[in-house]
C-alpha angles and dihedrals in degrees: 000000000000092000090049088051093049090053095047132090087210130015124181128190119192126174137167129196117201092195096056094032090229134134122199129191130173132171131200124192139188097033093313090309093124128035123199119217112268121252114224119177141151116279135170097188125118122285114275144150123204128187119192121181140172110209117227095236093187089067087063097042091251134129094195138003112275120230092248091054092049090049091050092051091048091049090052090053089055090047090054092048091052096046102044110067115210094016120118110218122200129194118191090348093306121112112236113238093234119110099152139017091260090063089053093050091051088063090066108031133079119231124234094273090061093248126119115255 
């Protein structure tokens, strides 16, 4: 996460703990050069952690994310969803339809009739 933060123009961490009834948010900008004061407030929502980042494309000699890079990042989100039981994974504000490794496998295998599932 720290490397991702260092190579981002903006990096946001948000987390909420139902047990402690606390919500925490902190933002870093300019490749971790500036840190905003954290926000901590009461919260009774479900547990969650959210990471939002804006890659500093200039550090990679890019002007925009290439399709291959976007596909790789999306694939990694699916990998995380498949390998972390009980964790809801979102990509571009949409929950991925993977709740167990079997769901993940079904994305890549053909059923007995020879048709994709």
